[in-house]
C-alpha positions as CSV (number, residue, x, y, z in Angstrom):
1,X,-83.6,14.3,14.8
2,X,-81.8,14.9,11.5
3,X,-78.4,16.5,11.5
4,X,-78.0,19.2,8.8
5,X,-74.6,18.7,7.2
6,X,-75.0,21.2,4.3
7,X,-77.3,23.9,3.1
8,X,-79.0,22.9,-0.1
9,X,-80.9,25.1,-2.5
10,X,-83.4,23.4,-4.8
11,X,-83.1,25.0,-8.2
12,X,-85.0,24.2,-11.4
13,X,-81.9,22.5,-12.8
14,X,-80.6,20.7,-9.8
15,X,-79.3,20.9,-6.3
16,X,-76.4,23.3,-5.3
17,X,-74.3,22.7,-2.2
18,X,-73.4,25.8,-0.1
19,X,-69.8,27.0,-0.6
20,X,-67.4,27.2,2.3
21,X,-64.4,29.5,3.1
22,X,-60.8,28.7,2.3
23,X,-58.2,31.3,3.6
24,X,-55.2,31.5,1.3
25,X,-53.2,34.3,3.0
26,X,-53.5,36.6,6.0
27,X,-50.9,39.1,7.2
28,X,-50.7,41.9,9.8
29,X,-48.7,44.7,8.2
30,X,-46.8,47.4,10.0
31,X,-44.9,49.4,7.5
32,X,-42.5,47.0,5.8
33,X,-42.8,44.5,8.7
34,X,-45.3,41.7,8.3
35,X,-46.6,39.1,10.7
36,X,-48.0,35.9,9.2
37,X,-51.5,35.2,10.6
38,X,-52.5,32.7,7.9
39,X,-52.5,29.6,10.0
40,X,-54.6,31.2,12.8
41,X,-57.2,32.5,10.3
42,X,-57.3,29.1,8.6
43,X,-58.1,27.5,12.0
44,X,-60.9,30.0,12.7
45,X,-62.5,30.2,9.2
46,X,-61.7,27.3,6.9
47,X,-64.7,25.0,6.1
48,X,-67.3,27.5,7.3
49,X,-69.8,29.5,5.1
50,X,-69.0,32.7,7.1
51,X,-66.5,33.9,9.7
52,X,-66.2,37.0,11.8
53,X,-62.8,37.7,13.4
54,X,-61.6,40.6,15.6
55,X,-58.2,42.0,14.6
56,X,-56.1,41.8,17.7
57,X,-53.1,40.0,19.3
58,X,-54.7,36.6,19.1
59,X,-54.0,36.5,15.4
60,X,-50.3,37.4,15.7
61,X,-48.0,38.6,18.5
62,X,-47.6,42.3,17.7
63,X,-47.5,45.3,20.0
64,X,-50.8,47.2,20.5
65,X,-49.3,50.6,19.8
66,X,-48.1,49.5,16.3
67,X,-51.8,49.6,15.0
68,X,-51.2,47.1,12.1
69,X,-53.7,46.4,9.3
70,X,-55.0,42.9,8.6
71,X,-55.0,41.8,4.9
72,X,-56.8,38.6,4.0
73,X,-57.1,36.8,0.7
74,X,-59.7,33.9,0.6
75,X,-61.8,32.0,-1.8
76,X,-65.3,30.6,-2.1
77,X,-65.1,27.8,-4.7
78,X,-63.4,29.3,-7.7
79,X,-64.1,32.9,-6.7
80,X,-61.4,34.8,-4.9
81,X,-61.8,37.8,-2.6
82,X,-59.6,40.2,-0.6
83,X,-60.6,42.2,2.5
84,X,-58.8,44.5,4.9
85,X,-59.5,45.6,8.5
86,X,-57.7,47.9,10.9
87,X,-56.5,47.0,14.4
88,X,-59.4,46.6,16.8
89,X,-62.1,46.1,14.1
90,X,-63.9,43.0,13.0
91,X,-63.3,41.5,9.6
92,X,-66.1,39.5,8.0
93,X,-65.5,36.7,5.5
94,X,-68.4,34.9,3.9
95,X,-69.4,33.0,0.8
96,X,-72.6,33.2,-1.2
97,X,-75.5,32.2,0.9
98,X,-77.4,29.8,-1.3
99,X,-80.5,29.8,0.9
100,X,-81.2,33.5,0.3
101,X,-79.3,34.0,-2.9
102,X,-77.2,36.9,-1.5
103,X,-73.6,37.4,-2.4
104,X,-70.7,38.9,-0.5
105,X,-70.0,42.6,-1.1
106,X,-67.2,43.4,-3.6
107,X,-63.7,43.6,-2.0
108,X,-62.8,47.2,-1.0
109,X,-60.6,49.0,-3.5
110,X,-56.9,48.5,-3.0
111,X,-55.4,51.8,-1.9
112,X,-51.8,52.8,-2.7
113,X,-49.7,52.3,0.4
114,X,-47.0,54.9,1.2
115,X,-44.5,53.4,3.7
116,X,-43.8,55.5,6.8
117,X,-40.6,57.6,6.6
118,X,-37.4,56.1,8.2
119,X,-36.8,57.1,11.8
120,X,-34.0,59.6,12.4
121,X,-30.8,59.2,14.5
122,X,-30.9,60.4,18.1
123,X,-27.4,60.6,19.6
124,X,-27.6,59.7,23.3
125,X,-23.9,59.7,24.2
126,X,-20.5,60.0,22.5
127,X,-17.1,60.0,24.0
128,X,-13.6,59.8,22.5
129,X,-10.5,58.5,24.2
130,X,-9.0,55.3,25.6
131,X,-10.5,53.0,28.3
132,X,-8.6,53.4,31.6
133,X,-6.7,56.4,30.4
134,X,-9.1,59.3,29.7
135,X,-12.0,60.5,27.6
136,X,-13.5,63.7,26.2
137,X,-17.2,64.3,25.7
138,X,-18.0,64.3,21.9
139,X,-21.8,64.1,22.3
140,X,-22.6,67.6,21.1
141,X,-20.3,67.4,18.2
142,X,-21.6,64.0,16.9
143,X,-25.2,65.1,17.5
144,X,-24.6,68.3,15.6
145,X,-23.5,66.3,12.6
146,X,-25.8,63.3,12.7
147,X,-29.1,64.1,14.5
148,X,-32.3,64.2,12.4
149,X,-30.7,62.1,9.7
150,X,-31.5,58.5,8.8
151,X,-27.9,57.7,7.9
152,X,-24.6,59.4,8.9
153,X,-20.9,58.4,8.3
154,X,-18.6,59.1,11.3
155,X,-14.8,59.1,11.4
156,X,-13.0,58.8,14.7
157,X,-10.4,61.6,15.1
158,X,-9.2,64.3,17.4
159,X,-11.6,66.7,15.6
160,X,-14.5,65.8,17.8
161,X,-13.3,67.1,21.2
162,X,-9.5,67.2,21.1
163,X,-6.8,64.7,22.1
164,X,-7.4,63.3,25.6
165,X,-4.6,60.8,25.5
166,X,-1.7,62.1,23.3
167,X,0.4,59.5,21.6
168,X,-2.1,56.6,22.1
169,X,-4.5,55.0,19.6
170,X,-8.0,56.1,20.7
171,X,-11.6,55.1,19.9
172,X,-14.9,56.8,19.5
173,X,-17.8,55.2,21.4
174,X,-21.3,56.3,20.4
175,X,-24.7,55.3,21.7
176,X,-27.7,56.3,19.5
177,X,-31.4,55.6,19.1
178,X,-33.4,54.8,16.0
179,X,-37.1,54.8,16.8
180,X,-37.5,52.3,19.7
181,X,-34.1,50.6,19.2
182,X,-30.9,51.7,20.9
183,X,-27.5,50.7,19.6
184,X,-23.8,51.1,20.5
185,X,-20.9,51.4,18.1
186,X,-17.1,51.6,18.7
187,X,-14.9,53.1,16.0
188,X,-11.1,52.9,16.1
189,X,-9.1,56.1,15.6
190,X,-8.8,57.1,11.9
191,X,-11.5,54.5,11.0
192,X,-15.0,55.3,9.8
193,X,-18.4,53.7,10.3
194,X,-22.0,54.4,9.3
195,X,-24.8,55.1,11.8
196,X,-28.0,54.0,10.1
197,X,-31.7,53.6,10.8
198,X,-33.6,51.0,8.8
199,X,-37.2,50.0,8.1
200,X,-37.1,47.5,10.9
201,X,-36.8,50.5,13.3
202,X,-40.2,51.9,12.3
203,X,-42.0,49.5,14.6
204,X,-41.2,48.5,18.2
205,X,-39.6,45.0,18.1
206,X,-41.8,43.5,15.5
207,X,-43.2,39.9,15.4
208,X,-41.6,37.3,17.5
209,X,-40.6,35.2,14.5
210,X,-38.4,37.8,12.9
211,X,-35.2,36.6,14.6
212,X,-33.2,38.0,17.5
213,X,-31.4,41.3,17.9
214,X,-28.3,41.8,20.2
215,X,-28.8,45.1,22.1
216,X,-25.9,44.9,24.6
217,X,-22.7,42.7,24.9
218,X,-19.9,43.5,27.3
219,X,-16.9,41.3,27.7
220,X,-14.4,41.4,30.6
221,X,-14.4,41.4,34.4
222,X,-15.7,44.0,36.9
223,X,-15.2,47.5,35.3
224,X,-12.6,46.3,32.8
225,X,-14.8,45.5,29.8
226,X,-14.9,46.0,26.1
227,X,-18.0,46.4,23.8
228,X,-18.6,43.2,21.9
229,X,-22.1,44.2,20.6
230,X,-21.0,45.3,17.0
231,X,-19.3,41.9,16.4
232,X,-22.0,39.8,17.9
233,X,-24.7,41.8,16.1
234,X,-23.0,41.0,12.8
235,X,-22.8,37.3,13.9
236,X,-26.4,36.9,15.3
237,X,-28.9,39.5,14.4
238,X,-31.8,38.1,12.4
239,X,-31.1,34.5,13.4
240,X,-33.6,32.4,15.4
241,X,-30.7,30.7,17.3
242,X,-27.1,31.8,17.5
243,X,-24.1,29.9,19.0
244,X,-20.6,31.1,19.4
245,X,-17.5,30.7,21.6
246,X,-16.8,33.3,24.3
247,X,-13.3,34.7,24.0
248,X,-11.1,37.7,23.1
249,X,-12.0,37.4,19.4
250,X,-15.1,39.6,19.8
251,X,-13.5,42.8,21.1
252,X,-10.0,42.2,22.4
253,X,-8.6,41.3,25.9
254,X,-9.6,44.0,28.4
255,X,-8.2,42.1,31.4
256,X,-5.1,40.0,30.6
257,X,-4.4,36.8,32.5
258,X,-7.8,36.8,34.1
259,X,-10.9,34.7,33.5
260,X,-13.5,37.0,31.9
261,X,-17.2,36.7,31.1
262,X,-19.7,38.0,28.6
263,X,-22.8,39.9,29.7
264,X,-25.2,39.8,26.8
265,X,-28.8,41.1,26.3
266,X,-30.9,40.4,23.2
267,X,-34.4,41.2,22.0
268,X,-36.9,38.7,20.7
269,X,-39.7,40.9,19.3
270,X,-40.3,43.3,22.2
271,X,-39.2,40.9,24.9
272,X,-35.6,41.4,26.3
273,X,-33.6,38.4,27.6
274,X,-30.1,38.3,29.1
275,X,-27.5,35.8,30.1
276,X,-23.9,35.6,31.4
277,X,-21.3,33.2,29.8
278,X,-17.8,32.4,30.9
279,X,-14.6,32.8,28.8
280,X,-14.0,29.7,26.5
281,X,-17.6,28.6,27.0
282,X,-19.8,27.8,24.1
283,X,-22.8,30.2,24.3
284,X,-26.2,29.9,22.7
285,X,-28.9,32.6,22.5
286,X,-32.3,32.0,21.0
287,X,-35.8,33.2,20.3
288,X,-37.1,29.7,19.6
289,X,-39.2,29.5,22.8
290,X,-41.4,32.4,21.6
291,X,-42.4,30.6,18.4
292,X,-45.2,28.0,18.5
293,X,-43.6,24.5,18.0
294,X,-45.5,23.8,14.8
295,X,-44.2,27.1,13.3
296,X,-40.6,26.7,14.2
297,X,-38.2,26.6,11.3
298,X,-36.0,23.6,10.6
299,X,-32.7,25.0,11.8
300,X,-29.3,23.6,11.1
301,X,-27.2,22.3,14.0
302,X,-25.4,24.9,16.1
303,X,-22.4,26.5,14.4
304,X,-19.9,25.3,16.9
305,X,-20.2,21.8,15.6
306,X,-18.3,22.9,12.5
307,X,-14.9,24.6,12.1
308,X,-15.1,28.3,12.0
309,X,-12.6,31.1,11.4
310,X,-10.7,32.8,14.2
311,X,-8.7,35.9,13.4
312,X,-5.5,36.2,15.6
313,X,-4.0,39.3,14.0
314,X,-4.1,41.4,10.8
315,X,-1.8,44.2,9.6
316,X,-2.2,46.4,6.6
317,X,0.4,48.7,5.0
318,X,4.1,48.5,4.0
319,X,5.5,45.7,6.1
320,X,7.1,45.6,8.6
321,X,6.9,49.1,10.0
322,X,4.5,51.4,8.1
323,X,1.4,49.4,9.0
324,X,-2.0,49.9,10.8
325,X,-3.9,47.3,12.8
326,X,-6.6,45.7,10.7
327,X,-7.5,43.1,13.3
328,X,-10.8,44.7,14.4
329,X,-12.1,44.9,10.8
330,X,-11.2,41.3,10.0
331,X,-12.8,40.2,13.3
332,X,-16.0,41.9,12.4
333,X,-16.1,40.4,8.9
334,X,-14.8,36.9,9.5
335,X,-14.7,35.7,13.1
336,X,-17.0,32.7,13.9
337,X,-17.9,32.3,10.2
338,X,-17.1,29.3,8.1
339,X,-16.0,31.5,5.3
340,X,-15.6,35.2,4.5
341,X,-14.4,37.6,1.8
342,X,-12.8,41.0,2.3
343,X,-11.0,43.5,0.1
344,X,-7.5,44.8,1.0
345,X,-8.0,48.6,1.0
346,X,-7.6,51.7,3.1
347,X,-11.1,51.2,4.5
348,X,-9.7,48.5,6.8
349,X,-7.8,50.9,9.1
350,X,-6.7,53.9,7.1
351,X,-3.7,54.6,4.8
352,X,-0.4,54.1,6.7
353,X,1.8,54.4,3.6
354,X,0.5,57.0,1.1
355,X,1.2,56.6,-2.6
356,X,2.7,53.1,-2.0
357,X,1.1,49.8,-2.8
358,X,0.3,48.1,0.4
359,X,-0.1,44.5,1.7
360,X,-2.7,42.9,3.9
361,X,-1.2,40.2,6.2
362,X,-3.6,37.9,8.2
363,X,-2.9,35.4,10.9
364,X,-5.9,33.1,11.4
365,X,-7.0,29.6,12.3
366,X,-9.7,27.1,11.3
367,X,-10.4,24.9,14.2
368,X,-7.0,23.7,15.4
369,X,-5.2,24.5,12.1
370,X,-3.4,27.8,12.2
371,X,-2.6,29.6,8.8
372,X,-1.3,32.9,7.4
373,X,-2.3,34.7,4.2
374,X,-0.9,37.7,2.4
375,X,-2.5,39.7,-0.5
376,X,-1.8,43.0,-2.2
377,X,-3.8,46.2,-2.1
378,X,-6.9,46.1,-4.2
379,X,-7.2,42.3,-4.1
380,X,-9.9,40.3,-2.3
381,X,-9.0,37.9,0.4
382,X,-11.2,34.8,0.7
383,X,-10.9,32.7,3.8
384,X,-12.8,29.4,4.3
385,X,-12.8,26.5,6.6
386,X,-13.3,23.1,5.0
């Protein structure tokens, strides 16, 4: 019995071998978010004269409710083609059938794509005050200013709901939602921050290989805890693997002279994971187990193998008395990084000495080496560990 290894067509001028498929690129697109399905499509179709594939989660790990579109670019010999198919449909790829002389249909016209609008802010909870001393409910006031917007700047002050703790430096805690994603933010009194929805909020989670997202981080013991999510989000969001040392540098010391722990929850695509790490322990969170081994990126060694910045204190103003505490701002920008750059300005913690040129003083360390720096207002401070 003869084994047919190619389809041949006898022509008047010679013999032509049947062409086979070669997939160049395949992506599942959800708004601005894309999941790479190239390797899977190549496994299914390369080397074949035709190929029929169903558009579903076997091509790429995306949520069913996202309803993505598959875009495929492939070639037959020197001819290039492009096809599209919606979620749940079948996509057909095929080259010229030399036995019958038929050719593949022309690719569908490329339609202009209008990205979906950004999701809007939904304020879930807002309170203003001081942990352990008292709070007032600022939910209605913040929602009235920010709801139904994609971006909103908020300044922490007594204007939201009064002064629940007179004479003390207070904070504004806000929990808000963008699409499927929920976030927390803590803003010190007289400081400002921006609540913002982004294109990544248009789809729930996204593909598993888009990096991790910290959704909750609380540091302390029992009920005495501070919110470390903003700082750890800056440190880890978007990475495949993130390592850091657990300590007071992330949000302060809510329980002095006691051993504390960090409760952290993070999202890998639409899967949520959680862990507990003890104070002074090196922690590592990761999404690597969700990525096939042959697709995992070549990551550098964990960050804790190198010296990183640790901010002990930062003061901004007219030293020594007319100053404000810039420590939280420096922690967010620099802690656990090998280097950072930040400008000395009133955006750090307000203006403690109006109409006077101020100074930023920073006490920090790189590894075991402790250092101090001082720069004038308007200048840029650059810190780096060798």
